[in-house]
N, C-alpha and C positions, 0 to 999 in steps of 0.2 A: 237612337239604340244605340249604336257605333258610337256618338257623341258621347253616350251617359260612361257606356264603356270604356272609353279612354278615357274621358273623366277622373273613373275609379280609378284605372290604372296610372295615371299622373301623381293622384293624390297618393296613390299607395308608394309607388318610389319617393315622394316628397318624404312622405314616414321614413319608408328602411333608411333612405339617406339620414335624416334626420337623426334618429336610433341610430345610425354608423358613424355619425359626425363624434356624437356626445364620447365617442372612442373608449380607453380601458375604464374600466369599474372599478373605484376606491374599494369595494367589499371585496373583492378579489384577492389586492393585496393586505387588504386587514383579515384575511383568515388566513391568509398563509404567516401574517403573525403569530395568530392563535395556535395554530398546528405546530409554530414552532417552540413556542414557549409550553405548550404542554409534552411536547418532546422532551426538554429538557428537562423537565418536572418528575417524565416516568424514568428516566434514565438514571436522577438523583436518589428518586424510591427506590430504584430495583438494585441501584448500586453499581449500576452501569458505567456514571460520572460519578466522579470525585468535586467536591466545595470546589477545587481551582479548576477542573475543567469548566464548570459550569459558568465563573466564573470569564474565562474566557470566552463562552462562546453568547453569556450577555453583552463583553463589551461589544462585540462583530451585533447581535439583535440595537443597540442604541446606534450603530452607524448606519442601518436600514431603517431605525423610525427616525435619526435623523434627516436621512437622505427624503424622508416619505411629506415627511415635513417643510422640508425645503421644495419640493416637487409640488405638493398642493396647498402653496401658501397662495399661490395666487387662481385658488379654487379648480386648477383644472391639472389631468394628469394627462402628460402624452402617451404617446403611444412608445416609441422611444423613452419619456420617463419611466415606464413602466418595463418593457426591457430590461433596461439597467437594474430597476430594482428587484426583478423577478431573478437576474445574472445576480445579484449578490443575494437573494434569496437562498438559489441552489446551492452559494457555495457555504452559505450556510447550514443548509442541509444535509451537504456530504460533509461537511464538519463536526455536525451530529453525530454523524454515521459511525464516522470514522473514529472519532471517542468515544463512545457506547461499545466499540467493537475492537479496543485496543488494551493492552492486556495491564492499562492501571482501571482500578477498582475505589470504589466507595464504602464508605462505613451508616448505611441507608439511616442507619439510627443514634448516631454520632450524634450532637447537640446542633455542631454546626451546621452537619447536611439539614437535619432537620429544621433552623433556619433559615437556609438555603434555599429549601423546597416550599416554605412556607410565603416566603420572599416570591420566588419563582410560580407559584398558584398563584402568586396576588398578581401578576402581570400579566397569566394566564387571562384571569378572570376582568380586569380592565382592560385587556385585549379584545376579549368577547364584546363586552359591553362597546366597545366605539364602533366595533365591527355592527355590530346589531343596529345600533345609530347611524351607521351608512349604508346598511341595507333600504332602511324602513326611512331614512331621510330626513330624521330628524334631527343628525348632523347633516352641515354641509361638506363640501370636501376643504373650505377653509378652517374650519374646525374640527375635521379626522386631522389636518394636517397639526395643526396646535394644540391640537391632543398627544400626538404622538410626540412633538416638541416630548413635552412630558415625560409621556414611556422611555425616551432616550434620555430622560436626564437622570431617571429611577433605573433604571436598567446599566446605566455609566457608577451609578453608585453601587450595585449591585459586585456589578467587575472589581470596583476598588476595592469594597470588603471580601472580594472572593480571593484577589490574588494574590494573598502568603497561602491557602489554603485550606482557611480558618475565619468566618464568620462569628464576632463575638457578640455579645448580650449589644451593646449599645453600639456598637456598626449596625444592628437590624431596626436597636429601636429611630436612628437615623432614616434607616431605609424606608421604616413604618411611618415615618412623621412624611416623608415624601408621597409616598402610596396612599397617604390621608387627604393630601392638597390632590392629590394628582384626580381620586376619585369623587371630591367633591367637586372639582373644576367640569369632569365627566357629567357628573347629574348635572351642574348650571344650563353647562351647552345644550345637553340631550333637552331639558325640559326650558329653553330662553323664546 
């Protein structure tokens, strides 16, 4: 009987060690991406953020996505890599809060703001799909990394378009084409 309990204890220890060794979870990182995009979109809709501020925040999001892509390239996210990403996300979160509560405001009904709102909402949707794939296991960490590289590309395009405080129809068209490619890529990777 004591041997059976001992074997059970060793088995539980091995299981716990294996689960702990799996380390940081990719879905926690991607959930923060979703949250940040939703906060930027909400700020645009409320007028707390103007288009130029949203573009600057998208530039920061692009850096985070590129870091995630690089760190997940080998299929693993170490604790130190996750800590670095968390630090970047904390900084971005503080910048979102700062920009939402400064004196600068935007006109949520302007054509430029509406374009940016639509683009950021689409980013939030894409990040949600990536996060769902990470949680369900339909996306491997490598695939998540590859998709985050695509998200970084879209974020950077949005940032460049909003740099002057105005997103034109042609700029939005270019962004939408990139988002369409990214959407197809997410679908393919989730269903391969």
